[in-house]
N, C-alpha and C positions, 0 to 999 in steps of 0.2 A: 170584461164581464170575468168576475169573480168565481171559482167553482164550489159548489153548495152540494154537499151529502146529506139527503132527506130522505125520508119514506113517503111513501103517496101524499099527496097534493091535489088541494081542492083548484079547480079550475077558473081563470080569472075570466069574467063574462065578454071580453072579446075573443078569448079564444073559442067560444062557444058559436060565434060566427059560422063557422065552418063545421060538417059533420065528422064523425067519426068514422074508422073505417069501420067493415063489418066482413060476412062471410068470406072468401076465398080471399079476396085482397088482406083484409086481416088476417087469414091463417098464413098464407105466404109473407109475408111481413112477420109475423112472430119467428116461422121458420129460420129467415133470414138473421132476426137477433138472436136466433140461437146458435146459429152457424158464425157468424161476426160480430156478435156484442153489438152494443150500442153506440153506432159511427159518430153519432152527433146529438151533444147532451140537451135537454131540456132547458125552455127557458122560463125562468120563473120572474114575476112581478110582484111584491108586496106579499110574499109567501105562496101565490098562487101560480100553477101554468099556464104560460101566456104561448108559450109556442112549443108543442110536444106531448101533446094528449094521447095521440098515437104512439108515440114511442114510449110514452108512459104504460100505457095499455099493453102493449105488447111484451116490455120488461117484465112486467108482472106476469104477463102467460108465460112468459121463456123461462122465468126464474135468473133473470138478469137482474144484478144492480143498476138501476138507475144514476147517472150523474146528472146537476144540474149547472146551470149558470144564470146567475141575477142579470136582468136587465137592465141595463143603463144609456138609451138613448136620450138625448137632448133633443129639445126643439121638432119633437114628436111624439105625437100620444101612444099610448098603448094601443088604441083600438088602430089608430091610422098605420102603426109597424105592422100589426098582423096583418091586416087587409095589402099592405105591399108585399109582405114575404109570401103570403099565400096566392094574393092573383098573378104573382109572378113566376110561382113554381110551374115547370114544366108537367103537362099532365099527357102522358103516352097512353095510348091506345094500346091495347093487347097483343096487336099488330107491331108494334113499332118496340115494344117489349120484348116479344121473342123474337124477334129481328137484333137487336141488341143482346139477348143470349144465345144468338147463334154466331154472331160476328165476337162477343168473346169466347167460346168455346173454340173457333177457328182459330183465334190470335192468342192463346193464351199464354204462349211464350214471348209473344211479343208487347214491348212498350208501346210502338203507334199503332194502335186501332183505327180503322177509318170511321170518316164520317157517317151519322146513320144516315 
């Protein structure tokens, strides 16, 4: 994937299969982007956001410059790719997120974190 730098982008139709974050989830993500920057670039296909609409929104709200990479996966359609990566992402409950945060706080000086 080649890195592309650009301003706000339109969403690819396949990206719209999944809802955008809102409420507290979005506010928490914006705060994380403010603190840590954009950790994963936004994926573009034909100039549109294929993956990363929430990252784009969080960057805009946080005042952080987004980074883009161009999608180039042969043998799979953009829609199949979006479905695959989004359906396979781990969705953590609030309890699991809080457990992870507590474990991280308890092990900040250690590279070896216990399993969740």
